C-alpha positions, 0 to 999 in steps of 0.5 A, a space after each residue: 541461478 534460477 531465482 526468478 518469477 518466470 522460473 517459479 511459475 514454470 516449476 509450479 505449472 510443471 508439477 501441478 498443471 491442473 491445480 487452480 492457480 488464480 481465481 477472479 470474482 467479478 461482481 460487475 454483473 451479478 452482485 454475488 459474483 461470477 468466478 473465473 479461474 486459471 490453472 497453473 498450466 493454463 496460466 503458464 501457457 498464456 504467459 509463454 504465448 504472450 511473452 513470445 509475442 512481446 519479444 517479437 515486438 522488440 520489447 525485451 530489455 524495454 518497459 512494458 506497462 500493464 494498463 488494465 483493470 483488475 482481473 486474470 488478464 492483468 496477472 497474465 500480462 504482468 508475468 508475460 512482460 517479465 518472461 519476455 525479458 522486459 521490465 513490467 510496469 504495473 499501472 491502472 486503467 485511465 478509467 480510474 477516476 481522478 488519477 489521469 495526471 499521475 498515469 501520464 506522469 508515470 508513463 512519461 517517466 517509464 517510457 514503455 515500448 508497449 502498453 498492455 491492456 484488455 480488449 475492452 480498454 483498447 480504444 480508451 487507452 489509444 485515445 488517452 495516449 493520443 490526447 496526452 501526447 505520449 510517444 507514438 512509438 509506444 504500442 497499445 496491444 492486447 494479449 490476444 494480439 500478442 498470441 496471434 502474432 506468436 510464431 512456432 519459433 520464439 523470436 528470442 528465447 531465453 529467461 530473465 536472470 535473478 539480478 535483472 529488473 523484474 518490474 518498476 513499482 511506482 510509489 503512490 504519492 501524488 505531489 512529486 515527480 513519480 518515482 519507480 522503484 527498480 525491483 529485481 527478480 531476486 529481490 521480489 522472490 526474497 521478499 515473498 519468502 520473508 512473507 511466507 515465513 513471517 505469516 507462517 504460510 504453507 502450500 496445501 494449507 493456505 491461500 491468498 484472498 484480497 481486493 487490493 489493486 494489483 498496481 499497488 505494492 502490497 496487492 501485487 506481491 501478496 496477491 500475485 507474486 506470493 502465490 507463485 513463489 509459495 505455490 498456493 492459490 490466489 482469489 482476487 476481487 475488484 477494489 470497487 466491489 469491496 468499496 461498494 460492499 465490504 462484506 464481499 471481502 469477508 465472505 470470500 475469507 469465510 469461504 476459503 479455508 486458511 486464507 491470508 489477506 492484507 489491507 490498510 487500516 481503513 479497510 478494517 474500520 470500514 468493514 466494522 462500520 458498514 456491515 450490519 448484524 445480518 451480514 455479520 451473522 453469515 460470516 465464519 472467520 475462524 479459519 482465516 490464517 492472517 489479516 495483515 494490517 499495513 500500508 498506513 498507521 494502525 489504529 488501536 481503536 480500529 483493532 478493538 472495533 473490528 474485534 468487537 464486530 466480528 468476534 461472534 463470527 470467529 475472529 481471533 485477536 491473533 489473526 490480526 497482524 499489524 505490519 510495516 513495509 514500503 515499496 522501496 523494500 519491495 513491500 514487506 518489512 515486519 509483522 507482529 509475531 505469529 500467535 500473539 495479540 497485537 501489542 498496543 502501548 501508551 506513550 507520553 505524548 509530550 516526550 514522544 514529540 521530543 524524541 523519546 518513547 516513554 510508556 505511561 499508564 493509560 490512566 495517567 493524567 498526562 496526555 498520551 498517544 497509543 501506538 500499535 507495534 508492527 512486530 519484528 523484521 523477517 530476513 532483514 535488519 532494522 536500525 533506528 537512526 538519527 536522520 541528521 548525524 546518521 548514527 544509530 539511536 538507542 532503544 526508546 529513542 525516535 529516529 528514522 527507520 533504516 533497512 538492510 536486506 536482500 529485498 531492498 530495491 536497486 534504486 529509483 528508475 533514472 534517478 542516480 543521485 536520489 538512488 544513491 542517497 536513499 538506497 546506499 546510506 552508510 551508518 556512521 561508525 558502522 562502515 562495514 554494514 549495509 548498504 542501508 535503505 533510508 525509509 523516510 519513516 520515523 519509528 522507535 524500538 520498544 520491548 523488542 518491537 518496532 513502533 512506527 510514529 510517522 513520516 519524516 516529511 509530514 511532521 508538524 513542528 510547532 514550538 520545537 515539538 514534533 506532532 504527528 499528522 495521523 495522531 491529530 487526524 484521529 483526534 479530529 475524527 472523534 471531535 464531532 459526528 459530522 466529520 467523515 472518517 479517514 477523510 482528514 488531512 493535517 499539515 503545516 504551513 509557514 507563518 510569521 512566527 513559525 509553522 502553523 497547523 491546518 486541518 482539512 476535513 470532509 463532512 459526512 454525506 448525511 451531515 445536517 446543513 446546520 453542522 456544515 454551515 454553523 460553528 459547532 464543528 469548528 469549535 469542537 475540532 479546535 477544542 479537541 486538538 488544543 486539549 489532546 495536543 496542546 496546540 492551536 489549529 490555525 485554520 480548520 476547513 470543512 469540505 464536501 465529500 470527495 474533496 480531500 485528495 487521495 493517492 492511488 492506494 487510498 491514502 490521504 495525500 497530505 502534500 496535495 491537500 496542502 497545495 490545494 489549500 495554499 492555492 486557495 481552493 477552499 474557503 477558510 476560517 483562518 483568523 476567526 
C-alpha cells in the first residue's frame, strides 16, 4: 500500500525533478509581487532533510505543529512532518491579530513535541510559548536547524502508512474547545482524487492558484495536497495581500492558464465591489478552469454581481462552481456539475422554515428565499436525515446532512465519545450502511442537487418556525447603505416567552455620524426583517468596524458574538 502523501511527493519528484512545483508570490516588499519557486526535486530534497532532522528529535509518532506565515517554508514543514512519521498540525503564526487565545488552546490540546517555524518568527514563537505556559518539552525549531542536524544516516528510516494519521485539521470555530479532526494519508489522498474528478483537473492542463491560508482546510488541500496528488503546479499568495488588493488574486488567475482556485463567497463579493473599471480592464479570466465557491453559504446576489463585473474579462458562468465541504470530511463533498451554470432556486420561506423545500416563482406574492445548489457528491454518499429520529428523509424535506465515504476523518483528537457520536452514526433502518458522518449542517435534495440551508446549532427558532441566520444577515446587509457587508451576526437569545432575535452589525468606515448615532439604520433593519421574515428584531446593535468577531478562516463567529452580547460588551437598544 503506497497511498500516502510522502509516496506521491517522492513519485512526482522522481519523474519530473526539474518541473516547477510550488511558487509563492510575495507582495510584502514590492506591490507587484516577487516570485520564489521550488521544483519537485528541490521540494523533495528539503522535505527529506527536514524529516530526518525531525526524526532525530524523536518526533516520529508525535505531533509537529507548523506555526509559520504563508510561504514555501510552510509547504516544506507540512510535508516534512508527515515524512518523519509525525502528525502534522497546520496552524498560524502568533502574529495573526486577534487569534492568540485560539492558538494557545489548540497547542494545549494537540501537545506537539515540536513547533516548526521560520527564522524570522523564531523569537516571537519562543516568547509566545513562554508567556502562555506551554510545555517546556515543546521545542521551537526551524528547517535550517533540522537540516544542519541531519546525519548521513537517517535516525529512523521508514515511511508512513496509508492508515496513519497524516495531520490534525482544527476546525475554525472560536467559541468551543478546539477540535482537531484526525485525517489519515488514505483519507486526504482519496479527497484529493475526488476534487480532481469533480472539477475535471488534469496534469499538464491545470494548476492551482490561491490565497487561502494553508492552515485552513480548503487552502491546505487545494493549494498544497492537490498539486502533489494530481502532479500539477501550485501558485500561492498571502491572505493579507489579497485583503489589501483583491485584484492581485484575479491577476494571477489571468496569468496562469488552466487555473483552479477556491475561496469563500465573501471573497468573490469583495472582488466585485472593490475592483474599479481600470483594474478589471487588465484581466483575462477566460482560461480559468474552475472557481470553487464554498466554506460559507453561496449568495445568488454575489454570483450575479461577480459575473456582471467580470464577464467583460472573459468570465464564464460555468466557471463558478458552488461547492460544499467541511473539515470532518477532509474538505470536499460536492460541487455543481462541470459545464453547467450554478442552479438558483426560489423556495417558499415559510414552508422552508417548517422543513419543506417548496419551489415558487420569484414573482409570487409569498415571501421567498433564493438558495444556490451545491451540486452532487463525488466518490461519497449524502443522506438527508431527521436529526432526532436518525431516519432518512425524502427529497424536498429539510434534514441534517450525513456523509459516507473514504474521505471522512477518523475522529476528533482525544475525544472518543464525541468522535463516536459524530463519525460513526447509524441510519435507523439501514444498519448495514455507513458508518455515517453527522455534519451538523442542514440541507435538502431538490432536482437531484444538494441545497445547504444552514447550521443546525445556529437556527433561530421563533414561534415554532426555523429561521436561518445567513438569510436574515443578507436582509440586514441590504437594509441600509451604512451597514458594512459580511460583518453581521444574527443569533437567538432566551426570552421570557421563547427565543428572541438579536442582530449585531458593523457600520461602514465611511458611515456618517448621523447614520451611526441616529435611528434611521435601526428602523430600516427592523422594517426589512419584519417584512421579509415576519419576525421582530428584539435588539439591533450597530458597532464600529472590526467589532464583529471572525474565525481564523474569515467566517462570522456567531457564537462568539452572542457571548460578547450577553456579557454586555455593546450598548443595545432592546426595548426601544
